[in-house]
C-alpha positions as CSV (number, residue, x, y, z in Angstrom):
1,M,15.2,32.3,9.1
2,A,12.7,34.2,11.2
3,R,13.8,37.1,13.3
4,V,12.5,37.1,16.9
5,S,13.0,38.9,20.1
6,V,13.1,37.5,23.6
7,E,13.7,38.9,27.1
8,V,16.9,37.6,28.5
9,P,17.0,37.6,32.3
10,A,19.8,39.5,34.0
11,E,21.2,36.4,35.7
12,V,22.1,34.7,32.4
13,V,23.0,37.7,30.1
14,G,26.8,37.4,30.9
15,R,26.7,33.6,30.2
16,V,24.9,34.1,26.9
17,R,27.5,36.7,25.9
18,E,30.3,34.2,26.6
19,T,28.6,31.6,24.4
20,V,28.0,34.1,21.6
21,L,31.7,35.0,21.7
22,L,32.6,31.3,21.4
23,L,30.3,31.0,18.4
24,Y,31.9,34.0,16.9
25,E,35.3,32.6,17.3
26,A,34.3,29.2,15.8
27,T,32.6,30.9,12.8
28,A,35.6,33.2,12.2
29,E,37.9,30.1,12.2
30,S,35.5,28.4,9.8
31,L,35.6,31.4,7.5
32,H,39.4,31.4,7.7
33,L,39.6,27.8,6.7
34,S,37.0,28.3,3.9
35,L,39.0,31.3,2.6
36,R,42.1,29.1,2.5
37,A,40.3,26.4,0.7
38,H,38.9,28.9,-1.8
39,S,42.3,30.3,-2.6
40,E,43.5,26.8,-3.2
41,G,40.7,26.2,-5.7
42,R,38.6,23.8,-3.6
43,G,36.3,26.2,-1.7
44,S,32.7,27.2,-2.2
45,P,31.7,30.8,-2.6
46,R,28.3,29.9,-1.0
47,E,30.2,28.6,2.1
48,L,32.2,31.9,2.3
49,H,28.9,33.9,2.1
50,D,27.2,31.8,4.8
51,H,30.1,32.3,7.2
52,R,30.2,36.0,6.6
53,V,26.4,36.3,7.1
54,R,26.7,34.4,10.4
55,L,29.6,36.5,11.6
56,A,27.5,39.7,10.9
57,Q,24.6,38.2,12.8
58,L,26.8,37.2,15.7
59,D,28.3,40.7,15.7
60,E,24.9,42.2,16.0
61,L,24.1,39.9,19.0
62,L,27.4,40.9,20.6
63,A,26.5,44.6,20.3
64,Q,23.1,44.0,21.9
65,L,24.9,42.0,24.7
66,G,27.2,45.0,25.4
67,W,30.4,43.7,23.9
68,P,33.1,45.0,23.8
69,A,32.0,47.8,26.0
70,G,32.6,45.9,29.2
71,A,30.0,44.4,31.6
72,P,26.9,43.0,29.9
73,P,23.6,44.8,30.6
74,D,21.5,43.6,33.5
75,G,18.7,42.2,31.3
76,L,17.7,42.9,27.8
77,E,15.4,42.2,24.8
78,L,17.7,40.2,22.5
79,G,16.7,40.1,18.9
80,G,18.0,38.1,16.0
81,P,17.4,35.0,13.8
82,S,15.6,32.4,15.8
83,E,18.1,29.7,14.7
84,L,21.1,31.7,15.9
85,L,19.4,32.5,19.3
86,H,18.6,28.8,19.6
87,D,22.3,28.0,19.1
88,A,23.4,30.6,21.6
89,F,20.9,29.6,24.3
90,Y,21.5,25.9,23.9
91,G,25.3,26.4,24.1
92,T,24.8,28.4,27.3
93,L,22.5,25.7,28.7
94,I,25.1,23.0,28.0
95,D,27.8,25.0,29.7
96,A,25.5,25.6,32.7
97,G,24.7,21.9,32.9
98,E,28.4,21.1,33.0
99,R,28.9,23.7,35.8
100,L,26.0,22.2,37.7
101,A,27.5,18.7,37.5
102,V,30.9,20.0,38.7
103,T,29.2,22.0,41.5
104,A,27.1,19.0,42.6
105,T,30.1,16.8,42.7
106,S,32.1,19.3,44.8
107,A,29.2,19.8,47.2
108,W,28.8,16.0,47.6
109,R,32.5,15.8,48.5
110,G,32.0,18.6,51.0
111,E,34.2,21.1,49.1
112,L,31.3,23.5,48.5
113,P,28.2,24.4,50.4
114,L,24.9,22.8,49.1
115,E,23.5,26.3,48.4
116,R,25.9,26.5,45.4
117,V,24.2,23.6,43.8
118,Q,20.9,25.4,44.1
119,H,22.4,28.5,42.5
120,A,23.8,26.4,39.6
121,A,20.5,24.6,39.2
122,A,18.6,27.9,39.1
123,E,20.8,29.0,36.2
124,V,20.0,25.8,34.3
125,L,16.3,26.3,34.9
126,A,16.4,29.9,33.8
127,L,18.1,28.9,30.5
128,H,15.5,26.1,30.0
129,R,12.7,28.7,30.5
130,L,14.5,31.0,28.0
131,L,14.6,28.2,25.4
132,R,10.9,27.5,25.9
133,L,10.2,31.1,25.5
134,L,12.2,31.2,22.3
135,E,10.3,28.1,21.0
136,S,7.0,29.8,21.8
137,V,7.9,33.1,20.1
138,S,9.4,31.3,17.1
139,S,6.3,29.1,16.5
140,S,3.9,32.0,16.9
141,G,5.8,34.3,14.5
């Protein structure tokens, strides 16, 4: 897995951090289940290793994203395995797309000003650009 670095714009750093925390939680839960299976004689040592490696990689990303120190940094150069950054950025994009859909529906109903749709769409586009940048960096490295 190639290591890459990409500049994460300030407007999405907090959202990426939220997604990395969710990935960490899911990986920790998977490790827990694998440990239980291993203790019952049906687990795989390779699976345990893979979960532990991913947790360490996620922990490194969280440190770069300013967690648990408090507020995430304004913008940063985020480095890590390209596959892991891809997962984090895509997860963040999916969440942003869902927020855009909810915001657009609320604006259509007159519950929110139309400008909120533009803000939510800008977040989706920023994440799309980030994924394209990651793709470019990953293919050139």
